[in-house]
C-alpha positions, 0 to 999 in steps of 0.5 A, a space after each residue: 141789168 141782169 140777163 134772164 137765162 132760161 135753162 131747159 132740161 129733161 125732154 122726151 128723148 131717150 137721152 133724158 138722163 144725159 140732159 139732167 147731168 149736163 143741165 145741172 153742170 150748166 146751171 152751176 156754172 152760170 155767172 149769177 152776178 150777170 144773169 138770173 137763172 130760170 129753170 124749165 124742165 120738160 117731162 118725158 111726156 113733153 110737158 113744160 114746167 117752171 121749176 123753182 126748187 133746188 138743183 138737188 131735185 134735178 140731180 135726184 130726178 124728183 123735180 117733177 114732184 116739187 110743189 113749185 112745178 108750174 106749167 109754162 108755154 111759149 108766148 107766140 109774140 116776138 115782142 114778149 120773148 118769153 113764156 106764160 106761167 100758168 098759176 092756179 088763179 092767174 097767168 104771168 109772163 116771164 121774159 127770157 133773154 137767152 134760152 139754153 136748151 141743154 137737151 139731147 136727141 129728139 125734140 131737143 137737138 133736132 131743130 124742133 125746140 129751136 123752131 119754137 124759139 124762133 117763132 117766139 123770138 127767144 134768143 137761144 144757144 146753139 145751132 139753128 133749125 136747119 142745121 140742127 135737123 140736118 146734123 141729126 140725120 146721119 144720112 143727109 149730113 153725110 151727103 153734104 160732107 161728101 160734097 166737101 171732098 171729105 171721105 165718109 163711111 160707106 153706107 146704105 139706108 132703108 125703111 125699117 119695115 121695108 128691108 132690102 135683103 138683096 141690097 144688104 147682101 150686096 153691101 156685105 159682099 163688098 164691105 164685109 163684117 163687122 158693120 154697124 146698124 143705126 137709127 138714122 136720127 138718134 144720138 149718144 149711140 142709142 139704138 146702135 149695134 155692131 154686127 159681126 154675123 148675118 144671124 145678128 142682122 135682123 135683131 139689130 135692125 129691130 133694135 134700131 127700129 125702136 128709135 127711128 123708122 129709118 135705118 142706116 147700115 155702115 161699114 166699120 171703119 178701122 181707125 181711131 175715133 177723134 173729135 174736135 170742139 168748135 164755138 162761134 158764129 161767123 168766126 169759129 174758134 177751134 178747140 182741141 182734138 181728143 181721141 177715144 181708146 177702146 179695148 174692144 167693140 165701139 163707143 156705146 151709150 154705156 161707154 160714153 158715160 161710164 168709160 168701163 173699157 175705154 179711155 178718152 185722151 185729151 189731147 189726142 195721141 196724134 201728130 201735129 199734122 194730123 191734129 191740124 188736118 182734123 181741125 181744118 176739116 172740122 172748121 170746113 164742116 162747121 161752116 158748110 152746115 151753118 153751125 152756130 154757137 157750138 158743135 163737136 165734130 167727130 172723125 175716124 183717123 185711119 193708120 194711113 192718115 186718111 180722115 173719115 167723117 163720122 158725125 156732127 154733135 150740135 149739143 154734145 154732153 156738157 158736164 164738166 167732165 164731158 168731151 166738149 168742155 175739155 176740147 174747148 179748155 185747150 183753146 183757153 175756155 174754162 167751163 164758166 167762161 165757155 158758158 158765158 161766151 155761149 150766152 153772148 154768142 146767142 145774143 150776137 146771133 139774134 142781133 145779126 139776124 135783126 140787122 139783116 132784116 132791117 137792112 132789107 
């Protein structure tokens, strides 16, 4: 019997458009011989809707206007594991075997929707509630990685409405310019500014404050940005390592999706020793923060060979041309095989949790 696979797309995050691109690619790659596909869009206002139109409507972002759009809500009964479909004159139930939340940033990658799935008893692709929330928080995940004796970026953090001017002056005196101002909880480089002068500090803080109430200030690391893809639950499978080449500035939101003045080299132009070092560090972090399903873990590789942790992406970009699928391709996973494996890992994760519960 075919699985019922629900692909969630859209969302309230500023990364709404990124989700649409990623989800479109995922939908087209799902093996329809093994799975039936259910499309559930989340509007920018947070409304969940069953969408039964064509993928073209998602690509053109006019899916909300389609006559098939019907409000759905999770069934808070784990024996049902699905959603209610609120038709005009009736309420139907729709079983979900596995949910794929192709959602980035707020309310998609931060543990919130993962919590809904947990309460509703719905299997889902990706990291759990704790890991998703932890890895969204740049400050907290760096604290944990620091305890693994993996170097992290020197930084300070503060509330956006309580700017510690003296602490900032001391940080600049120690680390100098340039530096980065970032919202603590946001993805895809949204809200981030590279600052090279004191005059640019306050505007950068105000910009970051549009996306979060907490701000982090980080030293700019001189080195090459590299990333490693990983899939798996208890036994992670390590993918390749890529490298971002920048002409200037940093890997901003626009650069990530348009590559105006940057290039992504896959595989990275680094030594075998450096590649192995990155893969080993990525595996240690993946296990330490209890990742499940998938993640991309990013670092800076300095000229002296030292590795500095950057971030964990629990739901990286997922178009066929995104970094994560390319990283896993090196480990032997075509895009279609990758999607099917992630579906199976979601079922395996739920099976393991059920075993632990019944064993007790």
